[in-house]
C-alpha positions as CSV (number, residue, x, y, z in Angstrom):
1,M,-25.7,-7.9,144.1
2,K,-23.3,-10.7,142.9
3,T,-23.6,-11.1,139.1
4,E,-25.1,-14.6,139.3
5,D,-28.2,-12.8,141.6
6,A,-28.4,-10.3,139.1
7,I,-28.3,-13.1,135.7
8,A,-31.0,-14.4,137.7
9,L,-33.4,-12.0,139.0
10,Y,-33.2,-10.7,135.0
11,L,-34.1,-14.0,133.8
12,E,-36.6,-14.7,136.2
13,H,-38.3,-11.1,135.0
14,N,-37.9,-12.2,131.4
15,R,-39.4,-15.8,132.4
16,R,-42.5,-14.0,133.8
17,R,-42.9,-11.8,130.6
18,H,-43.6,-15.2,128.9
19,L,-40.3,-15.0,126.5
20,S,-39.5,-18.5,124.9
21,K,-37.7,-20.9,126.3
22,S,-35.2,-20.5,123.1
23,T,-34.9,-17.2,123.8
24,L,-34.3,-17.8,127.8
25,R,-32.1,-20.3,126.6
26,G,-30.1,-17.7,124.6
27,M,-30.3,-14.9,126.9
28,R,-28.7,-17.4,129.9
29,A,-25.5,-18.7,127.9
30,K,-24.2,-15.1,127.1
31,L,-25.2,-13.6,130.5
32,R,-23.2,-17.0,131.9
33,R,-20.0,-15.6,129.6
34,F,-20.6,-12.5,131.6
35,D,-20.2,-14.1,134.8
36,R,-17.6,-15.9,134.2
37,F,-15.8,-13.1,132.7
38,C,-16.5,-10.9,136.1
39,L,-15.3,-14.1,138.4
40,R,-12.5,-14.2,135.9
41,V,-11.2,-10.4,136.8
42,K,-12.4,-11.0,140.4
43,K,-15.5,-8.4,140.1
44,P,-18.4,-10.8,141.5
45,N,-20.4,-8.0,142.0
46,V,-22.2,-5.5,139.7
47,G,-22.3,-2.6,141.5
48,K,-18.5,-2.3,141.4
49,L,-18.4,-3.0,137.3
50,M,-17.2,-0.1,135.5
51,V,-17.5,1.0,131.7
52,H,-14.0,-0.3,131.3
53,D,-15.1,-3.6,132.3
54,L,-17.7,-3.9,129.6
55,M,-14.9,-2.8,127.1
56,N,-12.8,-5.7,128.9
57,F,-15.6,-8.4,128.4
58,R,-15.5,-7.3,124.8
59,R,-11.9,-8.0,124.2
60,W,-12.4,-11.3,126.1
61,L,-15.0,-12.2,124.2
62,R,-13.0,-11.6,120.9
63,T,-10.8,-14.3,121.8
64,L,-13.0,-17.2,122.7
65,K,-13.7,-19.3,120.2
66,K,-16.7,-21.7,119.3
67,R,-16.8,-25.5,118.6
68,D,-15.7,-25.3,115.2
69,G,-13.0,-23.2,116.3
70,A,-13.4,-20.3,114.7
71,R,-13.5,-16.9,116.7
72,F,-17.3,-14.9,117.3
73,S,-18.4,-12.7,114.6
74,P,-18.5,-9.1,116.0
75,A,-22.2,-9.1,115.8
76,Y,-22.4,-11.8,118.3
77,I,-20.7,-10.0,120.2
78,H,-22.4,-6.9,120.2
79,V,-25.0,-9.2,121.0
80,H,-23.7,-10.3,124.2
81,L,-23.1,-6.4,125.1
82,C,-26.6,-5.2,124.1
83,Q,-27.8,-8.5,126.7
84,V,-25.3,-7.5,129.1
85,L,-26.8,-3.6,128.8
86,A,-30.2,-4.8,128.9
87,M,-29.7,-6.8,132.4
88,F,-28.1,-3.3,133.5
89,D,-31.4,-1.6,132.6
90,F,-33.3,-3.5,134.0
91,L,-31.1,-3.9,137.5
92,V,-31.4,0.1,137.7
93,S,-35.3,0.4,136.7
94,V,-35.7,-2.1,139.7
95,S,-33.5,0.0,142.0
96,R,-35.3,2.9,141.1
97,Q,-38.6,1.3,142.1
98,K,-37.6,0.2,145.3
99,K,-36.1,4.0,146.3
100,A,-39.7,5.1,145.2
101,S,-41.5,2.2,147.0
102,R,-39.3,3.5,150.3
103,I,-40.2,7.0,150.0
104,V,-43.5,6.6,149.5
105,N,-43.9,4.4,152.7
106,R,-42.0,7.2,154.7
107,E,-44.4,9.7,153.5
108,Q,-47.4,8.1,154.6
109,R,-46.1,7.2,158.1
């Protein structure tokens, strides 16, 4: 699945959970940075990502600067990583649900 599609699916899931617009906006901003990183390192498919890619994402975030020229704090970088990991957890649970549904449907035939 393309990173941008995974992000859209995750954000839609959270919108349905009635999270606030400001929370969704913050999630979107952090996940867009992740998407930018994935495109930059030529890994547009979330299924192809490895743990070392997340470590490289963290390193890349350390090179970015805020509007005032200051670097991102370690806490803010941690929030980015947590958001990406939460999206991966969601994608794994969706994948498991789909697999379980296929098994149930096959057994009912």
